[in-house]
C-alpha positions as CSV (number, residue, x, y, z in Angstrom):
1,X,6.0,-6.2,23.0
2,X,4.0,-3.3,21.6
3,X,2.0,-3.5,18.4
4,X,2.1,-0.5,16.1
5,X,-1.0,0.1,14.0
6,X,-1.1,2.3,10.9
7,X,-3.3,2.8,7.8
8,X,-2.2,3.3,4.2
9,X,-4.4,4.1,1.2
10,X,-4.0,4.1,-2.6
11,X,-6.9,4.7,-5.0
12,X,-9.8,2.7,-3.3
13,X,-7.5,0.3,-1.4
14,X,-7.2,0.6,2.3
15,X,-4.6,-1.3,4.3
16,X,-4.5,-1.7,8.1
17,X,-1.1,-2.8,9.2
18,X,-0.1,-4.2,12.7
19,X,3.7,-4.4,13.2
20,X,5.5,-6.0,16.2
21,X,9.0,-7.2,16.8
22,X,9.5,-10.7,15.5
23,X,11.3,-12.7,12.8
24,X,10.0,-11.2,9.6
25,X,6.8,-13.0,8.8
26,X,4.3,-11.0,6.7
27,X,0.6,-12.1,6.7
28,X,-1.9,-10.4,4.3
29,X,-5.5,-11.3,5.1
30,X,-4.4,-14.4,7.0
31,X,-2.2,-15.6,4.1
32,X,1.5,-15.3,3.5
33,X,2.2,-12.3,1.4
34,X,4.0,-14.4,-1.3
35,X,0.8,-16.4,-1.7
36,X,-1.5,-13.3,-1.7
37,X,0.8,-11.4,-4.1
38,X,2.2,-14.1,-6.5
39,X,4.2,-11.7,-8.7
40,X,7.7,-10.6,-7.7
41,X,7.3,-6.8,-8.4
42,X,4.4,-6.6,-5.9
43,X,6.4,-8.6,-3.3
44,X,9.2,-6.2,-3.7
45,X,6.9,-3.2,-3.2
46,X,5.9,-4.6,0.2
47,X,9.6,-5.3,1.2
48,X,10.7,-1.8,0.1
49,X,10.2,-0.1,3.4
50,X,12.2,-2.7,5.3
51,X,15.0,-2.6,2.7
52,X,15.3,1.2,2.9
53,X,15.4,1.2,6.7
54,X,17.6,-1.9,6.9
55,X,15.2,-3.7,9.2
56,X,14.5,-6.8,7.1
57,X,13.4,-9.9,9.2
58,X,13.1,-7.8,12.4
59,X,9.3,-7.3,12.5
60,X,6.2,-9.5,12.2
61,X,3.5,-7.9,10.1
62,X,-0.2,-8.6,10.0
63,X,-2.2,-6.8,7.3
64,X,-5.9,-6.4,6.6
65,X,-6.5,-5.0,3.2
66,X,-9.6,-4.5,1.1
67,X,-10.8,-2.5,-2.0
68,X,-9.0,-1.8,-5.2
69,X,-6.8,-4.2,-7.2
70,X,-3.6,-6.0,-6.4
71,X,-1.4,-3.1,-7.3
72,X,-3.3,-0.5,-5.3
73,X,-3.4,-2.9,-2.3
74,X,0.4,-3.5,-2.5
75,X,1.1,0.3,-2.6
76,X,-1.3,0.9,0.3
77,X,0.5,-1.8,2.3
78,X,3.9,-0.2,1.4
79,X,2.7,3.2,2.7
80,X,1.3,1.8,5.9
81,X,4.5,-0.1,6.6
82,X,6.6,3.0,6.0
83,X,4.3,5.0,8.5
84,X,4.6,2.2,11.0
85,X,8.4,2.2,10.8
86,X,8.4,6.0,11.3
87,X,6.3,5.5,14.4
88,X,8.7,2.8,15.8
89,X,11.8,4.9,15.1
90,X,11.8,8.5,13.9
91,X,15.3,8.1,12.5
92,X,13.8,6.1,9.5
93,X,11.7,9.1,8.4
94,X,14.3,10.9,6.2
95,X,15.3,7.7,4.4
96,X,11.7,6.7,3.7
97,X,10.6,10.2,2.8
98,X,13.5,10.4,0.2
99,X,12.3,7.1,-1.2
100,X,8.8,8.5,-1.7
101,X,7.1,6.0,0.6
102,X,5.4,8.5,2.8
103,X,3.8,10.5,0.1
104,X,0.1,9.8,-0.5
105,X,-0.7,9.5,-4.2
106,X,-3.9,11.5,-4.6
107,X,-4.9,10.3,-8.0
108,X,-8.4,8.7,-8.0
109,X,-10.7,7.4,-10.7
110,X,-12.8,10.3,-12.1
111,X,-16.5,9.8,-11.8
112,X,-18.8,9.1,-14.7
113,X,-20.9,12.1,-15.8
114,X,-24.5,11.9,-17.0
115,X,-25.0,12.3,-20.7
116,X,-21.6,10.7,-21.4
117,X,-20.5,7.1,-21.9
118,X,-17.6,7.4,-19.3
119,X,-15.9,10.2,-17.4
120,X,-14.8,12.1,-20.5
121,X,-15.9,9.9,-23.4
122,X,-19.0,11.2,-25.1
123,X,-21.6,9.2,-26.9
124,X,-21.0,8.8,-30.6
125,X,-22.1,11.9,-32.5
126,X,-23.9,11.4,-35.8
127,X,-23.9,14.5,-38.1
128,X,-26.6,13.0,-40.4
C-alpha cells in the first residue's frame, strides 16, 4: 500500500493530500469532509475528481488544509486530489484536464497601495 502525496493551491489556501487505496473515507484536518464542509456544493467540489475518473469509494484520503476561506480550501483540495489521481494512474489525466481540475487558477487578491483606501479605491476627494 503506497501513499501518494500531492499539494493543491487556490488563492491563499494550501492543501496537502495523502491518498491510499481504501474504502472511500475522506478526512479533512482530522474531521470527516462532510463535517468540515457542511454545504453540498463544497462537498461536490471535493468528490468531482473521483466522479470524473470513476474511482469513487476506492481510495482513502487524508487532507491537511490551511489558509484562505472554505471555498478556496475546497478548490485547493480538488486540485490536489486530481493531481494525486494522475500520479496513481496516468490514464485519468485527459479526463481530469478536460474537466479543468488540473489548471491552477492564478487569481490572487491585489495588494493595498499606500495613499489609497484599498487596492484601487482612493480616499474620498473633496473639491472644496
